[in-house]
C-alpha positions, 0 to 999 in steps of 0.5 A, a space after each residue: 906565069 904558070 897561072 896562064 896554063 892548065 896542064 903545065 907549070 912554068 917557073 923562072 928562077 935564077 936564070 933557069 926556067 922549069 917547065 913541068 908537065 902536070 898531069 900525073 900519074 901518066 902525064 899524057 900529052 893531049 893536044 892542049 898539053 902539047 900546045 901549052 908546051 909549045 907556047 911556053 918554049 916560044 915564050 922562053 926564047 925571048 925571056 931575058 931572065 931564062 938562060 937554061 930550060 929544065 923540062 920535067 913532069 909531075 910524079 916519079 912513076 911516069 915521065 910520060 906515056 906519050 900522046 893519048 892513044 885515042 888521039 891517034 884515031 884518024 879523025 884526031 891524028 892530023 891535028 894531034 901530030 901537028 901539035 906534037 911536031 910543033 913542040 919539037 920545032 919549039 925545042 929546036 928554036 928556043 935557042 937555049 940549052 934544054 935539059 930533060 929530067 926523067 923520073 919513071 917511064 918515058 914511053 912513046 911521045 914521052 920518050 921522043 920529047 925526052 931524047 929531043 932535049 939537048 941533055 937527058 938526066 934520068 933516074 936509073 930506074 927509068 925506062 925508055 921505049 917506043 911502043 907505038 907498033 903495039 897499037 898500030 901507030 908510027 913513032 914519027 919523030 923517033 923514026 925520023 931522028 932517033 937513028 942519029 943518036 943510037 944508030 940505024 940497027 938499034 933504031 930498027 930494033 927499038 921501033 920494030 919490037 916496041 920493047 922498053 929499055 933500062 936507063 942504064 942501057 939508054 945511057 950506054 947506047 947514047 939515048 940519054 946522058 946520065 942514069 943516076 940513083 934517085 937520091 942523086 938526081 937533084 944533085 946531078 941536075 944542079 951540078 950540071 946547071 952550075 957548070 953551065 952558069 960558069 959560061 956566057 949564055 950567049 956562048 951556049 946559044 951559039 954553040 947550040 946553033 952551031 950543033 943544030 945547023 950542022 946536024 944534017 950537013 956533010 962534013 965539010 959543009 958542017 965545018 963551014 957552017 960552024 965556022 960561019 957562026 963563029 966568025 960572023 956572029 959569036 966573034 962580034 959579041 962582047 962576051 967573046 972578047 971578054 973571054 979571050 981577054 980574061 984568059 990572057 989576063 989570067 982572071 975570071 971572065 965577067 960575062 954580060 950575055 951580049 
């Protein structure tokens, strides 16, 4: 599968799809790389062998420094931003858990792609930042969405200053899930994947839908939406019945993924 791409590598093994941006050392996100990321995510939505998606980048110095600065110039910016935005649409639409594994600095678009994933696990030496103001640009995704994670005041500070923060600080404010020593990164990721594998992939899918489809609704509308997904979709699956039966019969459920 990976041979069809130039700037990324894609591998599916044991229910996990690993998408690797392979442009070390900076892992710059040019239009071609962004388009390949979008296509890989779209393919994984319908790939029956992949239930979990890991997003990684090559090397350990930079997760990604974001979009090529030259492609912020007026003659390139519209197509670049279109390709960039398409990646986020693909992340939301993939309908499977997406986990970002961060080594090194995640800056600009690299930071945005990382925090857009469902779960972010980073080495404790990683840095996160939105330095776009330093080159006269606007971090469009961060401006639109990061306040849902870290709050309005912290968003203003992060985007106004362009300063980077440590992985520890990012974990404290809710930008990422876990900051761990480098020698514990693989184990932490594998333990999380193992935990997800205990559950039905269709359950994970509908929980993800309930979260995403409720994000921007008011409280009662969000409850109605998640209840609708539960009663009208999830409850009609075989795994929903199996989970309840297994609990009542005091046995381990046998998930079928349907």
